[in-house]
C-alpha atoms as a printed R data frame, in Angstrom:
   type eleno elety resid chain resno       x      y      z
1  ATOM     1    CA   MET     A     1  -0.019 -0.001 -0.011
2  ATOM     2    CA   LYS     A     2   1.497  3.318 -0.920
3  ATOM     3    CA   LYS     A     3   1.816  5.962  1.733
4  ATOM     4    CA   ARG     A     4   0.324  9.382  1.167
5  ATOM     5    CA   ASN     A     5   1.149 12.698  2.722
6  ATOM     6    CA   LEU     A     6  -2.194 13.851  4.054
7  ATOM     7    CA   LYS     A     7  -0.818 17.034  5.611
8  ATOM     8    CA   PRO     A     8  -1.119 20.153  3.494
9  ATOM     9    CA   GLU     A     9   2.108 21.805  2.525
10 ATOM    10    CA   GLN     A    10   3.283 24.513  4.861
11 ATOM    11    CA   GLY     A    11   1.319 27.662  4.227
12 ATOM    12    CA   ASN     A    12  -1.508 25.899  2.424
13 ATOM    13    CA   GLU     A    13  -4.863 24.934  3.899
14 ATOM    14    CA   LEU     A    14  -6.786 21.769  3.195
15 ATOM    15    CA   ASN     A    15  -9.931 22.694  1.306
16 ATOM    16    CA   ILE     A    16 -13.270 20.831  1.292
17 ATOM    17    CA   ASP     A    17 -12.630 19.172 -2.058
18 ATOM    18    CA   GLN     A    18  -9.262 17.783 -0.941
19 ATOM    19    CA   LEU     A    19 -10.752 16.563  2.349
20 ATOM    20    CA   SER     A    20 -13.613 14.876  0.485
21 ATOM    21    CA   LYS     A    21 -11.184 13.039 -1.828
22 ATOM    22    CA   HIS     A    22  -9.061 11.882  1.120
23 ATOM    23    CA   LEU     A    23 -12.106 10.624  3.046
24 ATOM    24    CA   TRP     A    24 -13.486  8.810 -0.018
25 ATOM    25    CA   GLU     A    25 -10.180  7.117 -0.710
26 ATOM    26    CA   SER     A    26  -9.834  6.144  2.964
27 ATOM    27    CA   ALA     A    27 -13.320  4.609  2.910
28 ATOM    28    CA   ASN     A    28 -12.446  2.613 -0.188
29 ATOM    29    CA   ILE     A    29  -9.245  1.311  1.433
30 ATOM    30    CA   LEU     A    30 -11.124  0.301  4.611
31 ATOM    31    CA   ARG     A    31 -13.926 -1.315  2.682
32 ATOM    32    CA   GLY     A    32 -11.547 -3.377  0.634
33 ATOM    33    CA   PRO     A    33 -12.721 -5.897 -1.932
34 ATOM    34    CA   VAL     A    34 -16.355 -6.238 -0.765
35 ATOM    35    CA   ASP     A    35 -19.098 -6.762 -3.336
36 ATOM    36    CA   ALA     A    36 -21.597 -3.902 -3.494
37 ATOM    37    CA   ALA     A    37 -24.479 -6.219 -2.569
38 ATOM    38    CA   ASP     A    38 -22.612 -7.363  0.547
39 ATOM    39    CA   PHE     A    39 -21.533 -3.828  1.377
40 ATOM    40    CA   LYS     A    40 -25.120 -2.569  1.718
41 ATOM    41    CA   THR     A    41 -25.601 -5.214  4.401
42 ATOM    42    CA   TYR     A    42 -23.145 -3.239  6.534
43 ATOM    43    CA   ILE     A    43 -24.258  0.266  5.582
44 ATOM    44    CA   PHE     A    44 -28.059  0.019  5.868
45 ATOM    45    CA   PRO     A    45 -28.023 -0.747  9.619
46 ATOM    46    CA   LEU     A    46 -25.758  2.269 10.154
47 ATOM    47    CA   LEU     A    47 -28.159  4.528  8.266
48 ATOM    48    CA   PHE     A    48 -31.398  3.362  9.829
């Protein structure tokens, strides 16, 4: 797994778009190779 520098460069701020991309990528890494049909089994109880 390749490491990423999640800290913004000195003097730059992390904007909402960058944060959203990092969170989405993190969720995909944590989810791993789960079929979409199986994934909803985990998500629906969290939503309702």
